[in-house]
ROPA-488354 format. One record per residue (C-alpha): residue number from 1; residue in three letters; x, y, z. Coordinates in steps of 0.5 Angstrom, whole numbers, plus 500, padded with zeros to 3 digits. Layout:
N
ATOM   pos   code     u     v     w
ATOM   NUM    ALA     X     Y     Z
...
***
This chain:
395
ATOM   pos   code     u     v     w
ATOM     1    MET   688   173   952
ATOM     2    PHE   690   180   952
ATOM     3    LYS   690   185   959
ATOM     4    TYR   692   191   955
ATOM     5    MET   697   196   959
ATOM     6    GLY   696   204   959
ATOM     7    LEU   702   207   957
ATOM     8    GLU   704   211   962
ATOM     9    ARG   704   204   966
ATOM    10    LEU   708   202   961
ATOM    11    GLU   714   206   962
ATOM    12    GLY   715   207   969
ATOM    13    LEU   714   198   968
ATOM    14    VAL   720   198   963
ATOM    15    ALA   725   204   968
ATOM    16    GLY   723   199   974
ATOM    17    LEU   725   193   971
ATOM    18    PHE   730   194   967
ATOM    19    ALA   737   197   969
ATOM    20    PRO   743   200   964
ATOM    21    LEU   748   195   962
ATOM    22    GLY   754   197   963
ATOM    23    VAL   759   202   964
ATOM    24    GLU   764   202   959
ATOM    25    SER   770   208   957
ATOM    26    ALA   771   211   950
ATOM    27    GLY   774   216   946
ATOM    28    VAL   770   223   947
ATOM    29    ALA   770   222   938
ATOM    30    GLU   768   215   939
ATOM    31    ALA   761   216   943
ATOM    32    LEU   757   222   940
ATOM    33    TYR   750   220   941
ATOM    34    ARG   751   216   947
ATOM    35    VAL   749   217   953
ATOM    36    LEU   753   219   959
ATOM    37    ALA   754   214   965
ATOM    38    GLU   756   220   969
ATOM    39    ASP   757   228   970
ATOM    40    VAL   763   231   967
ATOM    41    VAL   766   237   970
ATOM    42    SER   770   242   968
ATOM    43    PRO   778   242   969
ATOM    44    LYS   779   249   967
ATOM    45    ASP   776   256   966
ATOM    46    LEU   774   257   959
ATOM    47    PRO   778   261   955
ATOM    48    GLU   782   260   960
ATOM    49    PHE   784   268   960
ATOM    50    SER   780   274   958
ATOM    51    VAL   782   274   950
ATOM    52    SER   779   279   945
ATOM    53    HIS   774   278   941
ATOM    54    VAL   775   281   935
ATOM    55    ASP   781   284   932
ATOM    56    GLY   782   291   935
ATOM    57    PHE   786   294   940
ATOM    58    ALA   785   293   948
ATOM    59    LEU   784   300   951
ATOM    60    SER   786   301   958
ATOM    61    GLU   783   306   963
ATOM    62    CYS   783   314   960
ATOM    63    ASP   779   320   960
ATOM    64    SER   780   322   954
ATOM    65    ARG   779   320   947
ATOM    66    VAL   787   319   946
ATOM    67    PHE   791   312   947
ATOM    68    LYS   799   312   947
ATOM    69    VAL   800   305   942
ATOM    70    VAL   804   301   946
ATOM    71    SER   807   294   944
ATOM    72    SER   806   290   952
ATOM    73    GLU   802   285   957
ATOM    74    VAL   801   291   962
ATOM    75    LEU   798   297   961
ATOM    76    ASP   798   303   964
ATOM    77    ARG   792   308   964
ATOM    78    CYS   791   311   956
ATOM    79    GLU   795   305   953
ATOM    80    ALA   793   301   948
ATOM    81    ALA   796   295   945
ATOM    82    PRO   794   291   939
ATOM    83    VAL   791   284   940
ATOM    84    GLU   788   279   935
ATOM    85    THR   781   275   935
ATOM    86    GLY   781   269   941
ATOM    87    TYR   788   272   944
ATOM    88    PRO   789   274   951
ATOM    89    VAL   788   281   953
ATOM    90    PRO   794   285   956
ATOM    91    GLU   793   286   964
ATOM    92    GLY   789   293   964
ATOM    93    ALA   785   292   959
ATOM    94    VAL   779   294   960
ATOM    95    ALA   776   294   953
ATOM    96    VAL   778   293   946
ATOM    97    VAL   776   296   940
ATOM    98    PRO   775   294   933
ATOM    99    VAL   781   295   929
ATOM   100    GLU   777   299   924
ATOM   101    SER   774   303   928
ATOM   102    VAL   780   307   930
ATOM   103    ARG   783   313   927
ATOM   104    PHE   791   314   928
ATOM   105    LEU   796   320   929
ATOM   106    GLU   802   321   929
ATOM   107    GLY   806   320   935
ATOM   108    GLY   804   313   936
ATOM   109    GLU   798   315   938
ATOM   110    LEU   790   313   936
ATOM   111    VAL   783   316   937
ATOM   112    VAL   778   312   938
ATOM   113    PRO   770   314   936
ATOM   114    ARG   767   314   943
ATOM   115    SER   768   312   950
ATOM   116    TYR   766   304   951
ATOM   117    GLU   762   301   956
ATOM   118    ARG   767   295   960
ATOM   119    PHE   769   289   957
ATOM   120    HIS   767   291   951
ATOM   121    GLU   769   286   945
ATOM   122    ILE   772   282   952
ATOM   123    VAL   771   275   953
ATOM   124    LYS   771   275   960
ATOM   125    LYS   775   269   963
ATOM   126    GLY   770   263   964
ATOM   127    SER   764   266   962
ATOM   128    ASP   764   261   957
ATOM   129    VAL   765   255   962
ATOM   130    SER   767   256   969
ATOM   131    ARG   773   251   973
ATOM   132    GLY   769   247   977
ATOM   133    GLU   763   247   973
ATOM   134    ILE   758   240   971
ATOM   135    LEU   758   241   964
ATOM   136    CYS   753   235   963
ATOM   137    GLU   750   231   967
ATOM   138    LYS   749   223   968
ATOM   139    GLY   744   221   962
ATOM   140    TRP   745   226   957
ATOM   141    VAL   746   224   950
ATOM   142    LEU   753   227   948
ATOM   143    THR   751   231   942
ATOM   144    PRO   758   234   937
ATOM   145    PRO   757   241   940
ATOM   146    LEU   757   238   947
ATOM   147    ALA   764   233   944
ATOM   148    ARG   767   239   942
ATOM   149    ALA   766   244   948
ATOM   150    LEU   770   237   952
ATOM   151    LEU   775   237   947
ATOM   152    GLU   777   244   947
ATOM   153    LEU   776   244   955
ATOM   154    GLY   782   237   955
ATOM   155    ILE   777   232   955
ATOM   156    GLU   779   225   950
ATOM   157    GLU   775   220   955
ATOM   158    VAL   768   220   958
ATOM   159    LYS   765   214   960
ATOM   160    VAL   758   212   957
ATOM   161    TYR   753   206   958
ATOM   162    MET   754   200   954
ATOM   163    ARG   750   199   947
ATOM   164    PRO   745   194   948
ATOM   165    ARG   745   188   943
ATOM   166    ALA   739   187   939
ATOM   167    LEU   736   181   934
ATOM   168    VAL   731   181   930
ATOM   169    VAL   727   175   928
ATOM   170    PRO   722   175   922
ATOM   171    ILE   717   169   924
ATOM   172    GLY   712   167   918
ATOM   173    SER   712   160   913
ATOM   174    GLU   711   166   908
ATOM   175    PHE   718   168   908
ATOM   176    THR   721   161   910
ATOM   177    GLU   717   158   904
ATOM   178    GLU   719   164   899
ATOM   179    VAL   712   165   898
ATOM   180    LYS   713   173   900
ATOM   181    ARG   719   177   901
ATOM   182    GLU   720   179   909
ATOM   183    SER   721   187   909
ATOM   184    SER   719   190   915
ATOM   185    SER   726   188   919
ATOM   186    VAL   729   193   916
ATOM   187    LEU   724   198   917
ATOM   188    ILE   725   195   924
ATOM   189    LYS   733   195   924
ATOM   190    ALA   733   203   923
ATOM   191    MET   729   204   928
ATOM   192    CYS   733   200   933
ATOM   193    GLN   740   203   931
ATOM   194    ALA   737   210   931
ATOM   195    VAL   736   209   938
ATOM   196    GLY   744   207   939
ATOM   197    ALA   743   199   939
ATOM   198    LEU   748   194   935
ATOM   199    VAL   743   190   931
ATOM   200    GLU   743   184   926
ATOM   201    VAL   737   181   923
ATOM   202    SER   736   173   923
ATOM   203    LYS   734   169   917
ATOM   204    PRO   725   169   917
ATOM   205    VAL   723   163   922
ATOM   206    ASP   719   158   920
ATOM   207    ASP   710   159   924
ATOM   208    SER   712   153   930
ATOM   209    VAL   713   152   936
ATOM   210    GLU   720   149   936
ATOM   211    ALA   722   153   930
ATOM   212    VAL   720   160   935
ATOM   213    LYS   723   156   940
ATOM   214    LYS   730   155   938
ATOM   215    ALA   732   162   935
ATOM   216    VAL   729   165   941
ATOM   217    GLU   734   162   945
ATOM   218    LYS   739   163   940
ATOM   219    GLY   738   170   941
ATOM   220    VAL   737   170   949
ATOM   221    ASP   743   167   949
ATOM   222    MET   748   172   944
ATOM   223    TYR   744   178   945
ATOM   224    ASP   741   184   950
ATOM   225    VAL   735   184   947
ATOM   226    VAL   730   180   942
ATOM   227    ALA   725   184   939
ATOM   228    THR   721   179   934
ATOM   229    ILE   716   181   928
ATOM   230    GLY   710   176   926
ATOM   231    GLY   706   171   930
ATOM   232    ALA   704   175   936
ATOM   233    SER   697   174   936
ATOM   234    LEU   693   169   937
ATOM   235    GLY   692   167   931
ATOM   236    SER   691   158   929
ATOM   237    LYS   699   162   927
ATOM   238    ASP   700   165   932
ATOM   239    PHE   706   162   936
ATOM   240    THR   711   166   939
ATOM   241    LEU   707   167   945
ATOM   242    SER   707   161   946
ATOM   243    ALA   714   158   944
ATOM   244    LEU   717   162   948
ATOM   245    LEU   713   160   955
ATOM   246    GLU   716   153   953
ATOM   247    LEU   723   156   954
ATOM   248    PRO   726   155   962
ATOM   249    SER   727   161   965
ATOM   250    SER   720   166   962
ATOM   251    ALA   715   170   964
ATOM   252    LEU   711   174   961
ATOM   253    VAL   711   182   962
ATOM   254    VAL   706   185   958
ATOM   255    ARG   700   181   953
ATOM   256    GLY   698   187   949
ATOM   257    LEU   698   195   950
ATOM   258    ALA   692   200   950
ATOM   259    ILE   694   203   944
ATOM   260    GLN   691   203   936
ATOM   261    PRO   694   200   933
ATOM   262    GLY   700   195   936
ATOM   263    ARG   695   193   941
ATOM   264    VAL   697   185   941
ATOM   265    THR   705   189   943
ATOM   266    SER   707   184   948
ATOM   267    LEU   713   183   952
ATOM   268    ALA   716   177   955
ATOM   269    THR   723   176   959
ATOM   270    VAL   727   170   958
ATOM   271    ARG   732   168   964
ATOM   272    GLY   731   176   965
ATOM   273    LYS   733   178   957
ATOM   274    PRO   727   182   955
ATOM   275    VAL   724   179   948
ATOM   276    ILE   719   183   945
ATOM   277    LEU   713   181   941
ATOM   278    LEU   712   186   934
ATOM   279    PRO   705   184   930
ATOM   280    GLY   706   184   923
ATOM   281    LEU   701   189   920
ATOM   282    VAL   706   194   919
ATOM   283    GLN   703   199   922
ATOM   284    SER   702   196   927
ATOM   285    THR   709   193   928
ATOM   286    VAL   711   200   927
ATOM   287    VAL   707   203   933
ATOM   288    GLY   709   198   938
ATOM   289    ALA   716   199   936
ATOM   290    ILE   715   207   938
ATOM   291    PHE   712   205   945
ATOM   292    LEU   716   200   947
ATOM   293    LEU   722   195   943
ATOM   294    GLN   725   204   942
ATOM   295    PRO   724   206   950
ATOM   296    LEU   726   199   952
ATOM   297    ILE   734   199   948
ATOM   298    LYS   733   207   951
ATOM   299    ARG   732   204   958
ATOM   300    LEU   738   200   957
ATOM   301    GLN   743   205   955
ATOM   302    GLY   741   209   961
ATOM   303    ALA   736   214   959
ATOM   304    ARG   730   215   960
ATOM   305    PRO   724   209   957
ATOM   306    ARG   720   214   952
ATOM   307    ALA   723   216   943
ATOM   308    HIS   717   219   940
ATOM   309    TYR   718   226   941
ATOM   310    PRO   714   233   939
ATOM   311    ILE   716   237   933
ATOM   312    GLY   711   242   933
ATOM   313    LEU   704   244   934
ATOM   314    TYR   700   243   927
ATOM   315    ARG   693   245   925
ATOM   316    LEU   688   240   922
ATOM   317    ALA   686   242   914
ATOM   318    SER   680   238   915
ATOM   319    ASP   675   235   920
ATOM   320    TYR   677   228   923
ATOM   321    SER   672   222   925
ATOM   322    TYR   673   215   928
ATOM   323    THR   667   209   928
ATOM   324    GLY   672   203   929
ATOM   325    ARG   674   199   935
ATOM   326    PHE   677   201   942
ATOM   327    THR   675   206   942
ATOM   328    SER   678   207   950
ATOM   329    PHE   685   206   948
ATOM   330    LYS   690   211   945
ATOM   331    ARG   689   211   938
ATOM   332    LEU   696   213   934
ATOM   333    ARG   694   217   927
ATOM   334    PHE   700   218   922
ATOM   335    VAL   699   225   919
ATOM   336    LYS   700   228   912
ATOM   337    LEU   703   235   911
ATOM   338    ILE   698   240   908
ATOM   339    SER   701   246   908
ATOM   340    GLU   708   247   910
ATOM   341    GLU   706   255   910
ATOM   342    LEU   700   254   914
ATOM   343    LEU   703   248   919
ATOM   344    GLU   697   244   917
ATOM   345    VAL   697   236   917
ATOM   346    ASP   691   231   915
ATOM   347    VAL   689   225   919
ATOM   348    ILE   690   219   915
ATOM   349    GLU   686   213   916
ATOM   350    THR   687   207   914
ATOM   351    PRO   687   199   915
ATOM   352    SER   693   198   919
ATOM   353    PRO   697   193   913
ATOM   354    VAL   698   200   909
ATOM   355    GLN   705   202   909
ATOM   356    LYS   703   208   904
ATOM   357    THR   701   211   910
ATOM   358    ILE   708   212   913
ATOM   359    VAL   711   213   907
ATOM   360    THR   707   219   905
ATOM   361    SER   707   221   913
ATOM   362    HIS   710   228   917
ATOM   363    GLY   708   225   923
ATOM   364    PHE   704   223   927
ATOM   365    ILE   698   225   932
ATOM   366    ILE   697   221   939
ATOM   367    LEU   689   222   941
ATOM   368    GLU   687   221   948
ATOM   369    SER   682   215   950
ATOM   370    GLY   675   217   948
ATOM   371    VAL   677   222   942
ATOM   372    THR   672   219   936
ATOM   373    SER   673   227   932
ATOM   374    LEU   677   232   931
ATOM   375    SER   675   239   928
ATOM   376    LYS   678   242   922
ATOM   377    GLY   682   248   924
ATOM   378    SER   683   243   932
ATOM   379    TYR   691   243   934
ATOM   380    VAL   694   237   935
ATOM   381    THR   701   236   937
ATOM   382    VAL   704   231   932
ATOM   383    TYR   711   226   934
ATOM   384    ARG   717   224   931
ATOM   385    ALA   719   217   933
ATOM   386    PRO   728   217   931
ATOM   387    GLY   729   213   925
ATOM   388    LEU   722   214   922
ATOM   389    TYR   723   220   919
ATOM   390    ALA   729   224   915
ATOM   391    GLU   730   230   921
ATOM   392    ALA   731   235   914
ATOM   393    PRO   730   234   906
ATOM   394    LEU   736   233   901
ATOM   395    THR   734   237   897
***
């Protein structure tokens, strides 16, 4: 029987039950998008010296707008020295004026059009990053801008959490007997890879206890997490859970989530390793991956066990109502973009096997327990999950 767990409690359970896998060193360029396992402290100031923001002339203190042009690393009063963008300014410089703003006079002098505030067009030493500053913290994802900053500081290597190895196991005799083509694994593999896992997909497995036991036991031997697709409910051919619980050192952790679709999604452990049971109907499969599989993979890498993220506040273009079951659950509903200019969407209400709902969606909304209708013009937060959508159009 199902004992549905709420999503709020689920996040805490995953965080408490599973620890990050381990830590390894990696080159900064190779560690992009991985989770940092320690704080990174800047070993020096950036810039290391006060530098010019433009090509022009460094100016010293002066009560006049006329300066003597010199070539020196130290400026006396009312002197100007040529400087280039990004190069250190001479000692005694209090401002830099762009070369196009000066007018040259006879006798090696120049005149500037006005007085300048102190440090005009000068990037001061340590104004970007100061020595000893914590540039990034444990648990941050190493993004390309952060990687660039580290490399500029001379940091070539960082400590990161190890990437989990995941095995996806499609289950169904209709696949092994070639009655139907198995296709959900390509979607789940992409969603796992999008949150950092190293993923392999097994051949489809028959709807039998022994076949499922063999596949999962092999997976637990070689991988950090196993995700099965199908056979997770209570039907006559749903053997996944009973097969898992026959394995040595197995335990049921979560039997069902209080989310619709995806309520059948479950979690077990075998020899301490997580096994995720995803439903077979495509919308349910995806929702289970969003709320359990992806968060778990992030947790194994030292990150917060949550993967979906908001992309904005949108307005409903039409009324929405729901008269189905499980109204006490939260409900995920995919939405279709109606107007990009007006940021309008419509809720797509279809049965869980309909894959076009996901294909044509712009994202999804999460309806709170008991909410069965929304009025046209209502504002809703639209979310996305890693690996499910292109982040930007290709055309």
